[in-house]
Backbone as JSON, one array per atom type, in Angstrom:
{
  "sequence": "MIDIEHRLRLAMTRRQFFGKSATGIGTLALGSLLGSDSSFGAPSAIDPLAVKPPHFAPKAKRVIYLFMSGGPSHLDLLDHKPLLKQRNGQPIPDEYVEGQRFAFISGQAKLLGSPFEFHRHGKSGQELSELLPNIGGVADDIAIIRSMHTEAFNHDPAVTFIGTGSTLPGRPTLGAWLTYGLGSENKDLPGFVVLLSGGGQPLGTHYWGSGFLPSVYQGVQFRSSGDPVLFVS",
  "N": [[53.55, -55.15, 10.49], [51.85, -56.91, 11.79], [53.71, -58.92, 12.34], [55.39, -57.7, 14.2], [53.65, -57.34, 16.4], [53.2, -60.03, 17.03], [55.72, -60.87, 17.91], [55.97, -59.3, 20.2], [54.01, -60.44, 21.84], [55.18, -62.92, 22.33], [57.41, -62.2, 23.75], [59.0, -61.94, 26.99], [58.3, -60.35, 30.0], [60.25, -58.57, 32.51], [59.29, -59.07, 35.08], [57.8, -61.38, 34.63], [59.84, -63.1, 33.88], [61.43, -63.46, 36.26], [59.46, -64.47, 37.87], [58.77, -66.93, 36.71], [61.19, -68.24, 36.69], [62.17, -68.38, 39.24], [62.29, -70.62, 40.9], [64.24, -72.19, 39.64], [66.56, -70.54, 39.76], [66.83, -70.36, 42.52], [67.44, -73.01, 43.13], [69.94, -73.26, 41.9], [71.43, -71.45, 43.46], [71.25, -72.68, 45.99], [72.61, -75.05, 45.47], [75.16, -74.02, 45.06], [75.77, -73.01, 47.61], [75.72, -75.34, 49.17], [77.76, -76.73, 47.96], [80.01, -75.38, 48.81], [80.43, -76.17, 51.35], [82.6, -77.91, 53.17], [82.15, -79.97, 54.89], [80.61, -81.96, 53.87], [82.22, -83.66, 52.57], [82.6, -84.22, 49.87], [84.77, -84.1, 47.16], [85.79, -81.08, 45.61], [85.42, -79.9, 42.29], [86.82, -77.7, 41.53], [88.49, -77.06, 43.56], [91.32, -78.37, 44.54], [92.25, -78.92, 47.06], [90.13, -79.49, 48.66], [88.35, -80.99, 51.4], [88.44, -84.47, 51.68], [86.7, -87.55, 52.1], [87.99, -90.09, 54.27], [89.17, -93.49, 53.62], [88.58, -95.2, 55.66], [87.47, -95.14, 59.09], [89.27, -92.79, 60.93], [91.8, -93.14, 63.5], [93.38, -91.3, 64.7], [93.46, -87.8, 65.3], [95.27, -85.77, 64.77], [98.52, -85.55, 63.34], [101.92, -85.18, 63.85], [104.73, -84.89, 62.02], [108.03, -85.51, 62.36], [111.26, -85.2, 61.16], [114.54, -85.82, 61.69], [117.13, -84.86, 60.15], [120.44, -85.89, 59.8], [120.75, -86.52, 62.46], [121.69, -88.27, 65.55], [122.92, -91.65, 65.21], [120.7, -94.43, 64.8], [121.68, -96.65, 65.96], [122.93, -95.74, 68.19], [120.91, -94.85, 69.74], [118.23, -96.14, 69.72], [118.36, -98.72, 68.76], [119.57, -101.44, 69.8], [122.51, -103.3, 69.44], [123.98, -105.87, 70.46], [125.8, -107.86, 69.5], [127.19, -106.49, 67.51], [128.53, -104.61, 69.07], [130.11, -106.34, 70.5], [131.81, -107.28, 68.53], [133.24, -105.06, 67.87], [135.62, -103.16, 66.1], [136.58, -105.3, 64.63], [137.3, -106.72, 61.36], [134.96, -106.15, 58.66], [132.81, -108.78, 57.75], [133.32, -110.64, 54.73], [131.03, -111.35, 53.25], [129.26, -109.29, 53.6], [130.19, -107.09, 52.22], [130.95, -107.88, 49.74], [130.96, -107.4, 46.29], [129.83, -104.92, 46.57], [129.83, -101.33, 46.29], [131.18, -98.69, 48.0], [130.96, -95.29, 48.85], [132.49, -93.92, 50.74], [134.26, -95.64, 51.9], [137.29, -97.25, 52.04], [139.92, -99.6, 51.5], [140.47, -101.96, 54.15], [137.64, -102.21, 55.82], [136.27, -101.72, 59.11], [134.21, -102.99, 61.79], [131.98, -101.03, 63.79], [130.85, -100.6, 66.86], [128.28, -99.33, 69.11], [129.26, -96.92, 71.53], [127.77, -96.48, 73.77], [125.74, -97.27, 76.65], [122.93, -99.47, 77.02], [119.64, -99.76, 78.37], [116.82, -101.46, 79.82], [113.38, -100.47, 79.71], [110.2, -99.67, 81.15], [107.12, -101.7, 81.12], [107.17, -103.07, 78.78], [109.8, -103.52, 78.31], [111.53, -102.1, 76.64], [114.57, -101.51, 75.0], [116.66, -98.9, 75.48], [118.95, -96.25, 74.76], [121.43, -94.79, 76.94], [121.54, -92.18, 76.29], [118.99, -91.28, 76.07], [117.41, -90.66, 78.52], [114.97, -89.57, 79.42], [113.07, -90.46, 77.62], [112.77, -93.06, 78.36], [110.88, -93.04, 80.41], [108.44, -93.01, 79.16], [108.29, -95.27, 77.7], [106.42, -97.29, 77.28], [104.45, -96.04, 75.92], [105.09, -95.41, 73.35], [105.81, -96.39, 69.97], [108.32, -98.26, 68.58], [109.91, -98.95, 65.66], [111.78, -101.49, 64.41], [112.17, -103.12, 62.3], [112.52, -102.2, 59.74], [114.56, -101.65, 56.85], [117.2, -100.57, 54.65], [119.19, -100.38, 51.69], [120.4, -98.08, 51.03], [123.02, -95.92, 51.73], [124.12, -93.41, 51.66], [123.48, -89.96, 52.52], [121.58, -88.34, 50.95], [120.13, -90.14, 49.07], [119.11, -91.86, 51.03], [117.52, -90.23, 52.68], [115.69, -89.4, 50.77], [114.49, -91.83, 50.26], [113.24, -92.32, 52.72], [111.25, -90.36, 52.66], [109.79, -90.8, 50.29], [109.76, -93.47, 49.56], [111.39, -94.35, 47.6], [114.73, -94.36, 46.36], [115.41, -92.67, 44.35], [114.96, -89.35, 43.19], [111.83, -87.69, 42.38], [109.42, -88.85, 42.92], [106.2, -88.59, 44.62], [106.12, -87.13, 47.88], [105.56, -88.03, 51.38], [103.9, -86.09, 52.66], [102.75, -84.88, 50.42], [101.23, -86.98, 49.33], [99.4, -87.39, 51.43], [98.04, -84.94, 51.47], [96.94, -84.99, 48.93], [95.23, -87.2, 49.17], [93.53, -86.65, 51.38], [92.97, -83.93, 51.49], [92.59, -80.56, 52.77], [91.59, -78.96, 55.78], [91.95, -76.34, 56.41], [91.54, -73.32, 54.92], [93.08, -71.09, 54.8], [95.74, -71.56, 54.89], [98.47, -73.3, 53.27], [97.97, -76.71, 52.26], [100.04, -78.41, 52.9], [102.78, -77.88, 54.71], [106.2, -76.97, 55.42], [108.66, -76.97, 57.87], [111.86, -75.89, 58.62], [114.78, -76.68, 60.52], [117.15, -75.34, 60.38], [119.6, -76.56, 60.56], [122.86, -78.08, 59.86], [122.67, -79.88, 57.77], [122.32, -80.2, 54.29], [119.3, -79.64, 52.6], [117.26, -80.71, 50.04], [114.68, -79.46, 47.87], [113.2, -81.48, 46.78], [112.67, -83.2, 48.78], [110.25, -82.55, 49.88], [108.59, -82.5, 47.74], [106.05, -82.83, 45.12], [106.3, -84.65, 43.13], [105.06, -86.64, 40.54], [102.49, -85.85, 40.97], [100.05, -83.13, 40.83], [101.35, -79.79, 41.21], [100.15, -78.36, 43.26], [100.02, -79.91, 45.47], [102.51, -80.05, 46.61], [104.96, -79.4, 49.23], [105.03, -76.35, 51.12], [107.54, -74.25, 52.0], [108.13, -72.82, 55.14], [109.78, -70.02, 56.28], [112.24, -69.03, 58.73], [113.25, -66.5, 58.96], [112.99, -63.2, 57.55], [110.62, -62.99, 54.87], [107.98, -65.14, 55.68], [106.88, -66.88, 53.78], [107.97, -67.17, 50.54], [107.49, -64.91, 47.78], [104.89, -64.09, 48.31], [104.19, -61.77, 49.79]],
  "CA": [[52.9, -54.75, 11.73], [51.38, -58.14, 12.44], [54.89, -59.64, 12.81], [55.87, -57.03, 15.41], [52.73, -57.68, 17.49], [53.42, -61.44, 17.39], [56.96, -60.94, 18.7], [55.72, -58.72, 21.52], [53.27, -61.42, 22.64], [56.1, -63.98, 22.74], [58.44, -61.67, 24.64], [58.74, -62.12, 28.42], [58.66, -59.18, 30.79], [61.2, -58.81, 33.59], [58.55, -59.68, 36.19], [57.46, -62.75, 34.23], [61.07, -63.91, 33.88], [61.79, -63.86, 37.62], [58.38, -65.28, 38.42], [58.82, -68.29, 36.18], [62.5, -68.89, 36.88], [62.61, -68.24, 40.64], [62.64, -71.94, 41.44], [65.51, -72.62, 39.05], [67.64, -69.74, 40.31], [67.01, -70.78, 43.91], [68.12, -74.3, 43.14], [71.35, -73.01, 41.59], [72.04, -70.81, 44.63], [71.37, -73.69, 47.04], [73.69, -75.95, 45.09], [76.43, -73.33, 45.28], [76.02, -72.95, 49.04], [76.05, -76.68, 49.65], [79.05, -77.14, 47.41], [81.1, -74.73, 49.51], [80.54, -76.74, 52.69], [83.52, -79.04, 53.08], [81.78, -81.05, 55.8], [79.94, -83.03, 53.14], [83.26, -84.62, 52.18], [82.7, -84.44, 48.43], [85.84, -83.29, 46.6], [85.34, -80.06, 44.68], [86.08, -79.97, 40.99], [87.66, -76.53, 41.34], [89.36, -76.92, 44.73], [92.03, -79.64, 44.73], [92.54, -79.13, 48.48], [88.89, -79.72, 49.4], [88.41, -82.15, 52.29], [87.93, -85.71, 51.09], [86.46, -88.55, 53.14], [88.98, -91.18, 54.3], [88.67, -94.81, 53.26], [88.11, -95.86, 56.87], [87.41, -94.21, 60.22], [90.62, -92.56, 61.48], [91.99, -93.29, 64.94], [94.12, -90.13, 65.16], [92.96, -86.53, 64.78], [96.39, -84.96, 64.32], [99.81, -86.23, 63.25], [103.07, -84.3, 63.65], [105.8, -85.7, 61.44], [109.34, -84.91, 62.59], [112.38, -85.95, 60.58], [115.78, -85.19, 62.11], [118.2, -85.17, 59.21], [121.76, -85.72, 60.39], [120.72, -86.78, 63.89], [122.5, -89.42, 65.98], [122.58, -92.94, 64.61], [119.74, -95.26, 65.53], [122.46, -97.63, 66.73], [123.32, -95.1, 69.44], [119.73, -94.36, 70.44], [117.06, -97.0, 69.87], [118.54, -100.04, 68.14], [120.68, -102.09, 70.49], [123.16, -104.39, 68.7], [125.02, -106.42, 71.34], [126.83, -108.56, 68.73], [128.02, -105.47, 66.86], [129.41, -104.06, 70.09], [131.06, -107.39, 70.84], [132.78, -107.39, 67.43], [133.76, -103.73, 67.57], [137.01, -103.13, 65.67], [136.91, -106.43, 63.76], [137.01, -106.48, 59.93], [133.62, -106.5, 58.2], [132.81, -110.05, 57.02], [133.31, -110.46, 53.27], [129.69, -111.5, 52.66], [128.53, -108.03, 53.71], [130.73, -106.06, 51.33], [131.31, -108.46, 48.45], [130.19, -106.88, 45.17], [129.27, -103.61, 46.89], [130.7, -100.17, 46.14], [130.87, -97.7, 49.03], [131.58, -94.02, 48.47], [133.38, -93.38, 51.76], [135.01, -96.72, 52.52], [138.41, -97.76, 51.24], [140.76, -100.51, 52.25], [139.8, -102.94, 55.0], [136.74, -101.54, 56.75], [136.08, -102.42, 60.38], [132.93, -102.8, 62.45], [131.97, -100.0, 64.83], [129.7, -100.73, 67.76], [127.94, -98.13, 69.86], [129.99, -96.81, 72.8], [126.84, -96.13, 74.84], [125.06, -98.36, 77.32], [121.48, -99.58, 76.82], [118.91, -100.28, 79.52], [115.42, -101.78, 79.55], [112.46, -99.53, 80.34], [108.77, -99.94, 81.07], [106.65, -103.08, 81.14], [107.52, -103.69, 77.49], [111.22, -103.85, 78.29], [112.21, -101.47, 75.51], [115.98, -101.2, 75.22], [116.96, -97.54, 75.05], [120.29, -95.79, 75.08], [121.59, -93.86, 78.05], [121.37, -90.82, 75.77], [117.56, -90.95, 76.08], [116.88, -91.03, 79.84], [113.57, -89.15, 79.6], [112.21, -91.3, 76.78], [112.52, -94.29, 79.09], [109.69, -92.9, 81.23], [107.23, -93.18, 78.33], [108.62, -96.36, 76.78], [105.23, -98.09, 76.97], [103.49, -95.2, 75.18], [105.59, -95.14, 72.01], [106.08, -97.56, 69.13], [109.63, -98.2, 67.93], [109.96, -99.93, 64.57], [113.16, -101.9, 64.16], [112.17, -104.12, 61.22], [112.75, -101.57, 58.45], [115.96, -101.58, 56.45], [117.45, -100.08, 53.31], [120.57, -100.51, 51.23], [120.93, -96.74, 50.78], [123.91, -95.57, 52.83], [124.43, -91.99, 51.58], [122.4, -89.16, 53.1], [120.52, -87.9, 50.05], [119.2, -91.22, 48.68], [118.45, -92.43, 52.21], [116.45, -89.3, 53.08], [114.67, -89.48, 49.72], [113.78, -93.1, 50.48], [112.36, -92.14, 53.88], [110.11, -89.5, 52.33], [109.03, -91.18, 49.1], [109.76, -94.91, 49.31], [112.32, -94.61, 46.51], [115.99, -93.64, 46.52], [115.55, -91.74, 43.23], [114.01, -88.23, 43.26], [110.81, -87.63, 41.36], [108.15, -89.43, 43.37], [105.54, -87.76, 45.63], [106.52, -87.35, 49.26], [104.49, -88.43, 52.29], [102.97, -84.99, 52.83], [102.02, -84.68, 49.16], [100.23, -88.04, 49.22], [98.35, -87.15, 52.42], [97.25, -83.81, 51.01], [96.2, -85.47, 47.76], [94.2, -88.15, 49.56], [92.61, -86.17, 52.4], [92.67, -82.51, 51.36], [92.97, -79.71, 53.91], [90.47, -78.27, 56.4], [92.29, -74.93, 56.56], [91.57, -72.65, 53.63], [93.95, -69.92, 54.9], [97.13, -72.02, 54.83], [98.67, -74.41, 52.34], [97.65, -78.01, 52.83], [101.26, -79.13, 53.27], [103.81, -76.9, 55.01], [107.47, -77.54, 55.84], [109.45, -76.14, 58.77], [113.25, -76.34, 58.69], [115.43, -76.35, 61.79], [118.33, -74.53, 60.16], [120.81, -77.32, 60.86], [123.9, -78.08, 58.86], [122.43, -80.8, 56.67], [121.65, -79.6, 53.13], [118.02, -80.27, 52.3], [116.74, -80.37, 48.73], [113.23, -79.27, 47.84], [112.51, -82.71, 46.39], [112.28, -83.91, 49.99], [108.83, -82.27, 50.13], [107.98, -82.26, 46.43], [104.84, -83.57, 44.77], [106.6, -85.65, 42.11], [104.18, -86.64, 39.37], [101.2, -85.26, 41.33], [100.01, -81.69, 40.56], [102.22, -79.01, 42.1], [99.4, -77.82, 44.38], [100.18, -80.82, 46.61], [103.87, -80.02, 47.13], [105.09, -78.67, 50.47], [105.41, -74.94, 51.09], [108.52, -74.04, 53.06], [108.01, -71.64, 55.99], [111.12, -69.55, 56.63], [112.36, -68.49, 60.08], [113.66, -65.1, 58.88], [112.48, -62.57, 56.34], [109.25, -63.37, 54.55], [107.72, -66.55, 56.03], [106.68, -67.61, 52.53], [108.47, -66.36, 49.44], [106.64, -64.52, 46.64], [103.51, -63.85, 48.72], [104.05, -60.36, 50.14]],
  "C": [[52.42, -55.97, 12.51], [52.56, -58.9, 13.04], [55.42, -59.02, 14.1], [54.98, -57.36, 16.6], [52.92, -59.12, 17.96], [54.67, -61.59, 18.25], [56.76, -60.37, 20.1], [54.96, -59.68, 22.43], [54.19, -62.53, 23.16], [57.15, -63.49, 23.74], [58.02, -61.82, 26.1], [59.19, -60.87, 29.17], [59.62, -59.57, 31.9], [60.52, -59.52, 34.76], [58.19, -61.13, 35.88], [58.69, -63.66, 34.28], [61.41, -64.4, 35.29], [60.71, -64.71, 38.26], [58.45, -66.72, 37.97], [60.13, -69.02, 36.49], [62.98, -68.83, 38.32], [63.05, -69.57, 41.22], [63.99, -72.4, 40.91], [66.69, -71.87, 39.61], [67.9, -70.12, 41.77], [67.74, -72.09, 44.03], [69.61, -74.14, 42.86], [72.06, -72.4, 42.79], [72.25, -71.82, 45.75], [72.5, -74.65, 46.73], [75.05, -75.33, 45.31], [76.78, -73.27, 46.75], [76.41, -74.31, 49.6], [77.41, -77.12, 49.16], [80.22, -76.53, 48.13], [81.31, -75.28, 50.9], [81.38, -77.99, 52.62], [83.12, -80.2, 53.97], [81.08, -82.19, 55.09], [80.94, -84.03, 52.58], [83.39, -84.86, 50.71], [83.79, -83.55, 47.86], [85.31, -82.32, 45.55], [86.13, -80.16, 43.39], [87.02, -78.8, 40.78], [88.6, -76.31, 42.51], [90.08, -78.24, 44.98], [92.35, -79.94, 46.18], [91.27, -79.32, 49.3], [88.99, -81.0, 50.22], [87.76, -83.35, 51.61], [87.72, -86.74, 52.19], [87.53, -89.64, 53.11], [88.34, -92.51, 53.93], [88.13, -95.57, 54.47], [88.16, -94.83, 58.01], [88.79, -94.02, 60.83], [90.65, -92.75, 62.99], [92.72, -92.09, 65.54], [93.54, -88.88, 64.52], [94.1, -85.7, 64.18], [97.65, -85.82, 64.29], [100.89, -85.18, 63.02], [104.23, -85.17, 63.2], [107.12, -84.94, 61.6], [110.41, -85.8, 61.98], [113.67, -85.2, 60.9], [116.92, -85.61, 61.2], [119.55, -84.91, 59.87], [121.79, -85.94, 61.89], [121.61, -87.96, 64.26], [122.02, -90.72, 65.34], [121.56, -93.69, 65.46], [120.46, -96.31, 66.36], [122.91, -97.07, 68.07], [122.12, -94.68, 70.28], [118.7, -95.45, 70.75], [117.27, -98.44, 69.43], [119.79, -100.72, 68.72], [121.2, -103.28, 69.69], [124.3, -104.97, 69.55], [126.15, -107.11, 70.56], [127.75, -107.58, 68.02], [129.0, -104.86, 67.86], [130.49, -105.07, 70.47], [132.17, -107.5, 69.78], [133.35, -106.04, 67.02], [135.25, -103.79, 67.21], [137.43, -104.28, 64.78], [136.59, -106.09, 62.31], [135.58, -106.89, 59.58], [133.68, -107.81, 57.44], [132.64, -109.82, 55.51], [131.91, -110.52, 52.68], [128.86, -110.21, 52.74], [128.98, -106.98, 52.7], [131.07, -106.59, 49.94], [130.38, -107.95, 47.35], [129.56, -105.52, 45.41], [130.31, -102.51, 46.69], [130.26, -99.1, 47.14], [131.66, -96.43, 48.76], [132.64, -93.58, 49.47], [134.21, -94.46, 52.46], [136.09, -97.2, 51.55], [139.27, -98.66, 52.11], [139.93, -101.5, 53.05], [138.94, -102.22, 56.04], [136.53, -102.39, 58.0], [134.71, -102.07, 60.97], [133.05, -101.76, 63.57], [130.7, -100.13, 65.65], [129.46, -99.45, 68.53], [128.72, -98.09, 71.17], [129.07, -96.57, 74.0], [126.14, -97.36, 75.39], [123.55, -98.29, 77.06], [120.85, -100.2, 78.06], [117.45, -100.52, 79.13], [114.51, -100.84, 80.34], [111.03, -100.0, 80.16], [108.43, -101.41, 81.15], [107.02, -103.82, 79.86], [108.98, -104.07, 77.41], [111.98, -103.26, 77.12], [113.65, -101.13, 75.89], [116.29, -99.84, 74.61], [118.34, -97.13, 75.53], [120.29, -94.87, 76.29], [121.47, -92.41, 77.6], [119.92, -90.36, 75.81], [116.94, -91.29, 77.44], [115.41, -90.66, 80.03], [112.61, -89.97, 78.75], [111.86, -92.6, 77.5], [111.26, -94.23, 79.93], [108.39, -93.09, 80.47], [107.43, -94.33, 77.35], [107.4, -97.17, 76.37], [104.21, -97.32, 76.13], [103.94, -94.92, 73.75], [105.84, -96.45, 71.28], [107.41, -97.35, 68.41], [109.7, -99.32, 66.9], [111.42, -100.24, 64.26], [113.27, -102.87, 62.98], [112.45, -103.52, 59.85], [114.25, -101.54, 58.13], [116.04, -101.05, 55.02], [118.92, -100.3, 52.96], [121.18, -99.16, 50.89], [121.77, -96.3, 51.97], [124.35, -94.12, 52.78], [123.22, -91.18, 52.04], [121.27, -88.89, 52.12], [119.6, -89.04, 49.61], [118.47, -91.83, 49.86], [117.3, -91.54, 52.67], [115.33, -89.32, 52.05], [113.84, -90.75, 49.88], [112.8, -92.99, 51.65], [111.1, -91.38, 53.49], [109.23, -89.99, 51.21], [108.92, -92.68, 48.87], [110.66, -95.31, 48.16], [113.59, -93.81, 46.74], [116.2, -92.61, 45.41], [114.54, -90.61, 43.36], [112.98, -88.31, 42.14], [109.48, -88.23, 41.75], [107.53, -88.54, 44.44], [106.01, -88.13, 47.04], [105.3, -87.66, 50.13], [103.45, -87.32, 52.44], [102.14, -84.72, 51.59], [100.92, -85.73, 49.0], [99.08, -87.81, 50.2], [97.44, -86.0, 51.99], [96.39, -84.19, 49.81], [95.02, -86.35, 48.18], [93.15, -87.6, 50.5], [92.21, -84.72, 52.24], [93.11, -81.75, 52.6], [91.74, -78.99, 54.44], [90.7, -76.77, 56.49], [92.41, -74.27, 55.2], [92.49, -71.43, 53.63], [95.42, -70.28, 54.85], [97.26, -73.09, 53.77], [98.35, -75.74, 53.02], [98.85, -78.75, 53.36], [102.36, -78.09, 53.46], [105.04, -77.6, 55.58], [108.2, -76.53, 56.71], [110.85, -76.72, 58.86], [113.88, -75.87, 59.99], [116.64, -75.46, 61.61], [119.62, -75.24, 60.51], [121.78, -77.34, 59.7], [123.65, -78.98, 57.67], [121.77, -80.08, 55.5], [120.39, -80.37, 52.78], [117.53, -79.79, 50.94], [115.23, -80.27, 48.75], [112.49, -80.53, 47.4], [112.14, -83.55, 47.6], [110.82, -83.64, 50.36], [108.11, -81.95, 48.82], [106.76, -83.14, 46.19], [105.08, -84.6, 43.67], [105.7, -85.53, 40.91], [102.76, -86.18, 39.7], [101.2, -83.77, 40.96], [100.78, -80.9, 41.61], [101.48, -78.42, 43.29], [99.58, -78.68, 45.63], [101.6, -80.81, 47.17], [103.93, -79.17, 48.4], [105.51, -77.24, 50.25], [106.32, -74.68, 52.27], [108.24, -72.74, 53.8], [109.41, -71.26, 56.47], [111.11, -68.91, 58.02], [112.8, -67.04, 60.1], [113.18, -64.52, 57.55], [111.02, -62.91, 56.11], [109.03, -64.84, 54.9], [107.55, -67.43, 54.8], [107.1, -66.69, 51.39], [107.37, -66.08, 48.41], [105.17, -64.36, 47.02], [103.28, -62.37, 49.01], [104.6, -59.47, 49.03]]
}
């Protein structure tokens, strides 16, 4: 009997429990509310797409990345090569092909210059092809990079190189890295989406894959017909 009375004295009533623990429960609730606010920039342990603060103040708010697979050659659009045009039809110098194996070249290959004319535009004097008459009007507002080069000459390894920095599949693509590093402000859409134009070039899913990063960072393809996203509806 004495033991039962002792236990009753130690027991806590419902009112006593909430009275003594109100501060602790309130703190837990406040922490949950603050943790759901992505504006604080702290990555969530349970949300891999939570917004993360950049390493430095950004200069651009939005970036639209367009990649035209199978488009016209840069030599016909933006990269004027007067010497190549001058030597059009001549055999390729041996030092360029010695020790190289080309999938689509046999026999004595010849140089092929662009058949289109180039003109200077804007104060910067950008040389642009006659195929881009409207681009000439904004020549001073765009940046054209002509210093990049690659030894990949087939479509698939070249496109893979553009997207991942490597000619071999298996590395994260640009969109996957951006999503991994910055997260996504939109909780109703995937952090990285892909729109296809429906052209004739075959596109592999590794062009927007996450490589060795978690699969949550890979691109989600939006379709132009049927279900926009497979396996959702």
